[in-house]
C-alpha positions in Angstrom: 106.9 106.0 93.8 105.5 109.5 94.1 104.1 110.7 97.4 100.7 112.3 97.0 101.3 114.7 99.9 104.3 116.2 98.1 103.3 119.0 95.8 106.7 119.5 94.1 108.6 116.1 93.8 111.7 117.6 92.1 112.3 120.2 94.8 111.6 117.6 97.5 114.2 115.2 95.9 116.8 117.9 95.5 116.5 118.9 99.1 116.7 115.2 100.2 119.9 114.9 98.1 121.3 117.9 100.0 120.7 116.1 103.3 117.5 117.8 104.5 115.1 115.7 106.5 112.0 114.2 104.9 109.7 116.6 106.9 111.7 119.7 106.2 112.0 118.8 102.5 108.3 118.3 102.3 107.5 121.5 104.0 109.8 123.6 101.7 108.6 121.8 98.5 105.0 122.2 99.4 105.4 125.9 100.3 107.2 126.6 97.1 104.5 124.9 95.1 101.8 127.1 96.7 100.9 130.4 95.1 100.1 131.9 98.5 103.4 131.1 100.2 106.8 132.5 99.5 109.3 130.6 101.7 112.3 132.5 100.3 110.9 135.8 101.4 110.1 134.7 105.0 112.5 134.9 107.8 113.1 136.4 111.2 114.8 139.6 112.2 117.9 138.0 113.6 121.3 138.6 112.1 122.8 135.8 110.0 124.8 133.3 112.0 128.0 134.6 110.4 127.5 137.9 112.4 127.0 136.0 115.7 129.9 135.5 118.1 131.2 132.0 118.7 129.8 132.2 122.2 126.4 133.1 121.0 126.5 130.2 118.5 127.6 127.8 121.2 124.7 128.9 123.5 122.2 128.4 120.6 123.8 124.9 119.9 123.3 124.1 123.6 119.6 125.1 123.4 119.2 122.7 120.4 121.3 120.0 122.0 123.9 119.8 119.2 126.2 116.8 119.8 129.9 117.6 120.0 129.4 121.4 120.1 132.3 122.1 122.5 134.8 120.8 119.9 133.3 122.7 116.9 134.8 125.8 115.3 132.6 128.8 114.5 132.0 127.7 110.9 131.2 124.1 112.1 128.7 125.5 114.7 127.0 127.5 111.9 126.8 124.4 109.7 125.4 122.3 112.6 122.8 124.9 113.4 121.7 125.1 109.8 121.8 121.3 109.3 
């Protein structure tokens, strides 16, 4: 059943299949459907997580209260922060 608040159902469903939350999927799908917004061109000035040290990734995971962060490798921390 289509949701009237979702502007691009295909994008929404693809994001949900990838594991994105309902809210995040809706925000991305609606932004991509808008002529005035360009989500792929937005972003902060911070370096990509791959360039961060493991300690910096761990501190960010602490800020976001990522479960099991002390046992994660650098790649796993990156995945958890992006998840």
